[in-house]
C-alpha positions as CSV (number, residue, x, y, z in Angstrom):
1,M,0.0,0.0,0.0
2,D,1.2,3.5,-0.8
3,P,1.9,5.2,2.6
4,S,0.8,8.5,1.3
5,H,-2.8,7.2,1.4
6,E,-2.7,5.8,5.0
7,T,-5.1,7.5,7.2
8,E,-5.0,8.7,10.8
9,T,-7.4,6.9,13.1
10,A,-10.9,8.2,13.0
11,T,-12.7,9.2,16.1
12,P,-14.0,5.9,17.5
13,L,-17.5,4.9,16.8
14,P,-18.9,2.2,19.2
15,V,-18.2,-0.4,16.5
16,K,-15.0,-2.5,16.6
17,H,-14.8,-4.2,13.2
18,P,-13.1,-1.8,10.7
19,L,-15.6,-2.5,7.8
20,L,-18.6,-2.2,10.1
21,R,-17.1,1.1,11.6
22,R,-16.7,2.5,8.1
23,L,-20.2,1.4,7.1
24,T,-21.7,2.8,10.3
25,G,-20.0,6.1,9.7
26,F,-20.9,6.1,6.1
27,V,-24.6,5.6,7.0
28,I,-24.4,8.4,9.6
29,A,-22.7,10.7,7.1
30,G,-25.1,9.7,4.4
31,G,-28.1,10.3,6.5
32,T,-26.8,13.7,7.5
33,G,-25.9,14.5,4.0
34,F,-29.3,13.4,2.7
35,T,-31.0,15.6,5.3
36,V,-28.8,18.6,4.3
37,D,-29.4,17.9,0.6
38,A,-33.2,17.7,1.1
39,L,-33.3,20.8,3.3
40,V,-31.2,22.9,0.9
41,L,-33.2,21.7,-2.1
42,T,-36.5,22.4,-0.5
43,L,-35.4,25.8,0.8
44,L,-34.1,26.9,-2.6
45,N,-37.0,25.4,-4.6
46,S,-39.9,26.3,-2.4
47,G,-38.5,29.2,-0.5
48,F,-36.7,31.0,-3.3
49,S,-38.5,29.6,-6.3
50,I,-35.2,28.3,-7.9
51,D,-36.0,25.5,-10.3
52,P,-35.4,22.0,-8.9
53,F,-32.6,21.3,-11.4
54,R,-30.4,24.2,-10.4
55,A,-31.4,24.0,-6.7
56,R,-30.3,20.4,-6.6
57,I,-26.8,21.3,-7.9
58,V,-26.3,23.7,-4.9
59,A,-27.8,21.2,-2.5
60,I,-25.4,18.4,-3.6
61,A,-22.4,20.7,-3.2
62,V,-23.4,21.7,0.4
63,A,-24.2,18.1,1.4
64,A,-20.9,16.9,-0.1
65,F,-18.9,19.2,2.1
66,V,-20.8,18.1,5.2
67,T,-20.4,14.4,4.5
68,W,-16.6,14.9,3.8
69,Q,-16.2,16.3,7.3
70,I,-18.1,13.5,8.9
71,N,-16.4,10.7,6.9
72,R,-12.9,12.0,7.5
73,N,-13.5,12.4,11.2
74,F,-15.6,9.4,12.1
75,S,-15.8,6.8,9.3
76,W,-12.3,6.4,7.8
77,G,-10.0,9.0,9.4
78,R,-8.0,11.8,7.9
79,A,-5.5,11.0,5.1
80,K,-1.9,11.6,6.0
81,D,-1.2,13.3,2.7
82,G,-3.2,16.3,3.8
83,A,-6.7,17.7,3.5
84,A,-6.1,19.2,0.1
85,R,-5.2,15.9,-1.6
86,E,-7.8,14.0,0.4
87,G,-10.4,16.6,-0.5
88,S,-9.5,16.4,-4.2
89,R,-10.0,12.6,-4.2
90,Y,-13.2,12.9,-2.1
91,F,-14.8,15.5,-4.4
92,A,-13.8,13.4,-7.5
93,V,-15.8,10.5,-6.0
94,V,-18.6,12.9,-5.1
95,I,-18.7,14.2,-8.6
96,A,-18.9,10.7,-10.1
97,S,-21.6,9.8,-7.5
98,A,-23.4,13.1,-8.0
99,L,-23.6,12.5,-11.8
100,V,-25.2,9.2,-11.2
101,N,-27.5,10.7,-8.5
102,Y,-28.4,13.7,-10.6
103,G,-28.9,11.6,-13.7
104,V,-31.4,9.3,-11.9
105,Y,-33.0,12.3,-10.2
106,S,-33.5,14.1,-13.5
107,A,-34.7,11.0,-15.3
108,A,-37.3,10.4,-12.6
109,L,-38.6,14.0,-12.9
110,L,-38.7,13.8,-16.7
111,I,-40.3,10.4,-16.8
112,V,-42.9,11.1,-14.2
113,P,-44.3,14.6,-14.8
114,G,-45.4,16.3,-11.6
115,L,-43.2,14.0,-9.4
116,W,-42.3,15.8,-6.2
117,P,-38.6,16.6,-6.3
118,F,-38.1,15.0,-2.9
119,I,-39.2,11.6,-4.2
120,A,-36.7,11.9,-7.2
121,L,-34.0,12.9,-4.6
122,V,-34.7,9.6,-2.7
123,I,-34.4,7.5,-5.8
124,G,-31.3,9.2,-7.1
125,T,-29.6,9.0,-3.7
126,A,-30.4,5.3,-3.2
127,V,-28.8,4.4,-6.6
128,A,-25.7,6.5,-6.0
129,M,-24.8,5.2,-2.5
130,S,-22.8,2.2,-3.8
131,V,-20.7,4.4,-6.0
132,S,-19.9,6.6,-3.1
133,F,-19.0,3.9,-0.6
134,F,-16.8,2.0,-3.0
135,G,-15.0,5.2,-4.1
136,F,-14.4,6.4,-0.6
137,D,-13.2,3.1,0.6
138,R,-11.0,2.2,-2.3
139,F,-9.8,5.6,-3.6
140,V,-10.1,8.4,-1.0
141,F,-9.4,6.7,2.4
142,R,-7.5,3.6,1.3
143,Q,-6.2,1.6,4.3
C-alpha cells in the first residue's frame, strides 16, 4: 500500500470491526448529507423559487462538504497526505456519484411529470450510494 494514502485513526464509533465502523460512519454521514441535501433543495426550490434542477446542484455541493467532514472524522480517518489531496480525491468521487445521482433524479422528474422533487431525490440518492462507498473506501481513504 502507498503510505501517502494511509489515514489517521478516525474518532472511534462504538463499532470494533473496521468495515462495520466504516459502514456505520458512512450511513451516519449519508443520512446527515441526505438531510442537508433535502433541506437545501426544499429551501431553494420552495422558499426562493429556484427551479429544482439548479437547486439540486447547490444542494449536492453543500451536502458533499458536510459528508466529507463526517467521513474524515468518524468513518475512515484523515488522510496523512493532507486535507487538500484527500479533499480532491473525495470530491472526485462525489462528482462521479453526483452525476449518477443527478442523472437518476433528472430522469425520474422527466419520466414522471409532476413528481415531487423529494421523491426523485430519494431515488437518485439510493442508486448513488454504492458508487460513493466504493469510491471512498478504495480511492479516498485507502487503508
